[in-house]
N, C-alpha and C positions, 0 to 999 in steps of 0.2 A: 504493500500499500504506500501510495505517495502522497500522504496527507497534506503536507506542506506545499508540495508541487501543486496539489489541487486547490488549496486556499489562495495561493499566490496566483494562479491561473484565472480563478473565479474573480478574485479582487481586481485585477486589470482588466477582465471583461466587463465587470459591472462599471469600474471607473470610465471606461470608454464609453459605455451606453449612457452614462450620465452626462459626459463631455458633450454628447450629442445635442442635449437639450440646449443649453446656451448657444453652441455653434449654429444649431439650425433656426432657433428662434429669437436670438439677438444679434447673430452674426449677420444673417441674411438681411435684416432691417438695415443694418448698419452699412452693408455694401449698398443697399438701395439709396441711403442718404448720400454716400459718397458719389454715386452715379448722379443724383438729383443736383448736386452741388456743382457737378461739372468736373470733379476731381478724378473720376474715371470716365472716360469718352469712348464712344463708338470708335473701332469695332471691338475694343477690350471690355467695354461695359457688358454686352451680351455674353462674351465669354466668361467674364467674371461672376455673373450669375449661374451659369451652367457649371463651372468648377465649383462654386460654392455649394451648390444643390448635390452634385455628385459626390464631393467630400462629406457632406452631412449624412448622405445616405451611407456611403462606405464606412463612415465613422461608426454608426450604429450596426451595420451588419458585421463589422469586425468585432466588435464587443459581444455581440450575440454568439458569433462563431467561437470565440474565446469561452463564452460559458457553456456553449456545447461541448468544447473540447475538454473541459476541466474534469468531467468524470471518467473519460477515457484515460486520461493523464494520470488520474488517480490509481486507476487499474493498471498502470503501466504499459499502455498501447504504444508501440513504438510509431506507429503512422500519426497518432494524435500528436506525439512528442515532436515529430519532424514538423507537422503543421503548426504548432506553437513556436518551434524555433525559428520557423520562416516569418512568422508574424513578429516574433522579438526583433529579428534582424531588420524587418522592415520599419519597425518602430523606432530603434536605434539610428539607423541611416536617416529617416525622416528628421528626428529630433537634432541631429548632428549637422544635417544639412542645412536645418533652419538656423543653427548656430553660427555655421559659416555664412550664410546670407546675410543674417543680421549683423555679422562682425562683431558679436558678443556671445559668450558662452551661455549665459543664463538669461535668455530672452523668454517671453511668454510662451514658447512652443517647447521649452527645454523638459517639460513633464513628459512629454512623448519619449524621450531619451530615458528617463526615470522608469517609465512603465515598460519600455523595452528592456531595460536591465533586470528588471524584477521577473518578466517572462522569461527572459534568458537563464536567470538562476533557477526557476521553476523547471525549465527544460533540460537543464544539465546538471548543476550541483545537487538539486533536490529530487531529481528523478531517477528511479531505478527501474529497469525492465521486468515485466512479468516472467515470472519462472513457470516453465512448462512442467508438467509431471502430476 
């Protein structure tokens, strides 16, 4: 049993789902406000709306997927572990990429790096494969 890996994966999944709420319901109106002020102009305005909608949906789906993976990870399922590992790497790369773009390590998207590291720990250090027999 991988109880710690289970709880860490579940935690990251729930946090990602919860992050969807402000991202979708506060972020999209903020994008629309920037467009209305002319700070984001066509053709970028339409693309920005589409990107924001897509990232909101994918944030929610990623969180749900991590929640679904938590039980198989608890049971030591190797395929679930690999999926969690790929999600962890994606979160880390995204968070570090945002730090690079912002030219500061601790920007407002740094939390994604932290989530990725927690998920990486869940799928490596705190994970053991199920024993056949």
